[in-house]
N, C-alpha and C positions, 0 to 999 in steps of 0.2 A: 504493499500499499505504498509506504514512505517513499520507495523508489519511483512508484507512478507519479506521485505527487509533485517527485522531484524533476523528473524527466518532462511530464507537464509544465511545469513552471521555469524550466529550462527552454522550451519550445516558444512558450508565450514572450520571454524575455527577449529569444530572439526574433520573432517578427514583431516585436514591439522597438526593439532598436533598429531593425530593417525599415519600419516604417518613418521612425526621426529619420535615420540618414537619406530616404529616396525624398522626404518632403521638407528636411530643414537644413542638410548637410549638404550634400552633394549639388543642390541648384543654389547654392550660396557660394560656389565656387568660381572662380573663372580664369581659365587659360588661356595665354597668348601663345598660338601658333605659328610656328615659321616656318615657312616651305619655300624652296626654289621652284622657277618653272622657266624652262628652256625656250627660249624665244625660237620661233621656225626662222628658215630661211629668208634672206629680205628684210627683216626687222632689226635694228639695231638702236641703240641709247649710247651714250656717252660712259653710263655707269648703270648698276641695278637699279630699275624702278622698284619702289618700296610703297606697294599698295597695300591698304590696309582694309579688311573686309568685316563688316559689323552686319546682323541682322538680328531682326527677333526679340527686342527689345521688351515687348508688353509691358510697358510701366502703366503703373496704376495711380501714381501719386503715392502710395502709403509705402513704398519699399525704399527707407533712406540706404539700406546697406546695399542694394544695387546701383543708387546714383555714386553711392562713393565709389562703388567697382567701374561703374564708366569713367567716372572721372581720371581712373588711372590710365585708360586709352590715350588721355590727351597731352598725356608725356612722353608717348610713344613717340619713336624719330621715323617717320612714314614721310613720302611727297604727297600723298592723298589717301582719302578714302572715301570708300562705299558703304551706304548702308540701303541693304535690300529689303525693306518693308517689316510690318506691322512693329512700329513703332509703340503703339498704346494698347491698352487692353480694355480700358474706360477713358469716358472723356476727361476724367482728373488727371489721366496721365499725361495729358498736354503739357500742363504745367512743368511736369517732374522732366519731359524732355528737353525743355530749357535749361533747367538744373542741371542735368546730367550730361550735356553735349557742350554747352558755353566753351568750356576748355578746347576743345577738339577743332584744333587750327592749324591743319598742315597746310604746306605753303603753297602746295598745287589744288587747294579746294577739296571740299566735301561734296557728294555727288549723291541723290538718294532717287530711289522708288516706292511706292506704295505697296503695302500688302493688304490681304482680306480683312484683319483686324483695324485699319486706318479709314476703313470705310462703314464697318458696323460694330456695334456694342454688342457681343454674344452672349446670349443665356445658355443655361443647363440643356436647354430642347436643342439645341444647335449641335450637341456632342452626338444624338442619334440623327438629325435632321438638318445637316449643316446647309447653309445659304450659298447660293453662287451667285446669284443677281437680286438685283431689287435698288430701289431709291437709295442713292447715299444720304447719311446725316451730315448736318451742319462740321461735325468734327472733322472731317478730311479738307475742307477749306481754314478752319481754324488752325488746324496742324499744319497745313502748308504755310501758312501766315507766321508761325511762330518760327519753324525751320529756318524760312527766308529771312527772318530778321536773324538770325544765327549765323547767317552766310552759308547754309545750305541750299546746294542748287536740286532742287526736285523736278527730276526729268518724269515726265508723264507722257510716254509715247513720244517721246524727243529725244535729239542727241546733243554731245557737245563735246568740240575738238579741245584738248587738254597739250599743250605745249610741254614737254619736260625732258630734262636729261639730253637733250640734242633732239629729240623724236617727237613724236606724236602721238597719244591715247585717243582713240576716239570712241566715247561712251556714250550706247545707246541704252535708253532707259524705257522699259515697258511698264505701262500703268498694269493695275493687279489685275494676273491670268484667271484665279482662282473665282472673282468674282465677274469674269466676262468684261474688263475693262480695256483688255490691250488690245493694240492697233498696231502690227506687224508694220504695214504698209506706212503709215505714219511715222514712226519712228525710225525707220530705216531711208526716208525719205528724202536724199541729197547730203546723206553720211558720205564723209570723204572716204574713198576707197583706198588712201595710199598710208593710213596711220593703221596702226595696231587695236582692232575692232575690240571694244568687250561690251558685251550684252548683260544687262542688268536686269534681273527678273525675280519677283519674291519668289514664283515657284518654278522649281527646274525643270517641270513637266511642259514648260514652253519648248526647250529641245526638239520636241516631237513635231513640232508646227516652221522650223525654220525652213525647210526646203532648201530653196539654192542662196540664200541668204547667207554671205558669208561672215563668218568673224573670228578670231583667233580664241577667245575664251569665254565662257560664260559663267557669270555668279550668281548665286540662288542661294533662298535658305527655305522657310516655310516648314521642312518635314522635322525643324528640330533633331536631326539625326536620328528620330524615332523616338527618340527621349525616354524609352526602357528598351535597355536591351539584354535579352535574357540569354542564360547560356543553354546552347545548342538551337532554340528555338529562334533565336535574332530579335529582331524588331517587327513585333506585331501589328504595329501601327505606323504608318509614315505619312498619311495623308499625299500620297504621291502615286503617280499610277507608274512610275517607274522600277525596274529591278533593284533589288537592295543595296547593290555596290555603286548605284547613283544618287544615293538619297543623304551620303555625308560624305566629305573629304575632296579631294580631288580623283576625277575619274575621265575616261574620256568616252563620249559621244558619237558614234558616226566621224572618230578620227578631231572632235573638236574637244578642248579641255574643258570641262565643265567641275567649276569649285563649289559645292556647297556646304557651309556651315550650320553647325549645329546652333547656333544662335545662343543668345546671353541667357534670355529668360523662357518662360513657359506661360500656357494659357491659365487662367484663372482657376477656370475648372479641371484642368489637369496639371498641378501645379507639381508632379512627381519628377524626379528623374533617376536613373538608374545603370551605371556604368556607359553614362552618356554624359558627359561633362560640358555647364556651357563653357563657351567659346568666345574669341575673336583672332581673325588668323591676320599674319601677315605676309602677303605674296611677294616675292622676290622675282620679277622679270630679268633673268639674266642670258647673256649669249649662251648658245649650246655649245658644250655638254654641260648640266650642271649635275652638281652633288648634292649631300646632304646639307640641309642650312646649320651653318654654325653660328651660335651668339656672340 
C-alpha cells in the first residue's frame, strides 16, 4: 500500500513538474540562434550581411518578462531586422509592441509583415474552428501606425530595395496568407531582379504558390515550430500544410531556402512549449562555401 502511494505520488509530482515546465519555464526562455547561409552564384556583398529574423511575439500587454527579453534583441549587432507577423494576441498588446521594439534600431532598418493575429482577436472557439477570412478590426491599422512611429517598414503586398554592404537586398512582403490577404502579383510587381530577393510571409505555406516567381530566400513564422515536440511522435500540430521538415529552421523547398522561426511567443489559449524553445535568429548571408557559424 505504501509503495503504491509513493509511486502514485512520484507520478503526480512528475506530471506537475512537467506542467510547470511547459507552461512557465520553457515559454519564458529565448534563444538567439546564428546560422550562415551561402549566397548563390551571382550575388556578392563586401562582407556577410547579418539579418535578424523575429516572429510571433503574441503580445498581450501583461507579460513584462517577454518585453524585457525582446529588449535584449535591440543590443544584437545586425544590419537589418525582419519581423514575420503575429505581433499581438490582444488589442492591449499594441502598446506592448511599442515598449518591446523601441530599442530595435539596426542601421539598415526593420521590415515587417502582418500575421493572422494582427487582424483578429481569437477566442477559444477558434482553436477548433479557426477563421481564415472576414472583416478586419481596427486593431491592424492602429498596430500599423504604432509600428511606423517606431520606424518599422510594414510591407503589405509591397516590396522595398535595401542597399547594404555593397549589394542590394530586395524585401518582398506579403500580407497574411492565413486570412487570405496575400497578393503575390502586387507584391512582386516592379520588384528589382538584380538584387538578392527575400520573400517575407507570416505563413510558410506560401511557398506552394510561388510558381515561376524567383526569390533567393523565404522567411516565415506562424508554426511556432510545432510548440510541442513529442519523443517519437514529433509535432502533432503545426498549423501548416507543409511536411514536418519545413515548419522549423532552415530547409529547401523546390531549390529555394526557406527559414521558419519557432517564434518568441505563443497563443493565449495555447501557452505551452515542450522541447521547442522560443527563438530569434541571425542569418549571415555569406559567400559560398559557408561553414558553421561562430560566435
